[in-house]
N, C-alpha and C positions, 0 to 999 in steps of 0.2 A: 332043245341045244343050241340050235340056230338062233332061236332068239334070245337066250340070254347072252349069245357074243355078240349079235347085233346091239341089245341094251347096252353093254358092258362098252362096244368101241362108240356108241352115243352119248353115252356118260362119261367116256374119256374125252371125247372131243368136246363138250359143252363146261367141263373142269376145266378142261385146258385153255380154253376163252377167258375165264374170270381170272388165270394168273397173268394172261399176256400183258404186255405194254399195250395203249389203247391202240397206237397206228397199226401195230403187227396183229393185233387182234382182227383188225377192223382187214387187213389184206388177205386173213386168211379165212375169215368171212367172204372176202367176197370171191378166194378161189372154193369155198364151198358151195356159192351158189352158183359159179361156173359150172363146178361139178355134176350140180343137182342137173343144171340145163343141159348136160351131155348123156347123165343117167336115167333122166326119166322123159322118155319121148314122150308119151301119152300126156304127160301134164304140158309139155313145150305143145303139142298139138292143140291141146285145149285152150292154152292161151293165147296162141295164134289165131285159130278161131274166133276166140271171144274178140280180140282185138280187130277182126277182121268186119265180125260184125257193128262194133263200136264206130268203126272209123273205116269205113268202105273206101273213103276218097284217100288213104292214105297207102305208097306204094308197101307191096309186101316188105321187100328190103327193109323200111322204116319201119314197119311194124316188128318184125323180126330182131332189129337192134333195140327198139324198146322193152321189148319183152326181155333180149338179152342185160341191158341193163338193170329191170326190174329185179331180176333171179341175183345177180351181182349186189344189188341195193338187201335184198331179204337178209341175204349173208350176212351182211354189216350190220344188219338189224338183229340179227339171233348173235352176232359175235356182243352187242353192247347190253342185250337182254339178257346173257350168263353174267356180266358184269356188273347187273343191277345191285347183286346182295351188298357189295362191298363201297356201292355210292353214300357218301356224307351230303352234309349242305358244304361244307370246303371242299371237296374234292371234286364237285359237279358245279361249282359258280361260274366257271368260268365256259360249259356248256351251253349252257339254257341264255338263250336270248328272250 
């Protein structure tokens, strides 16, 4: 039952991204990324440890800021990915450089 409820909630969220205007979808996606930052501390600790290994000279506060921005960006990417089925050559012309 729990898995079915989780699936339904995620499916509803993903479907919602597809119908939102792009700027709003990006904001909601960034909020999802922020929520993931707060809700999954194990992944946050792993990400911070990986950044510590990769950038030992970087201050801890800067590594945390970098990881927070990454989570927000991943949320925006999720929103954009959910919109892909609606893409056409005409409505994406201005997005691709």
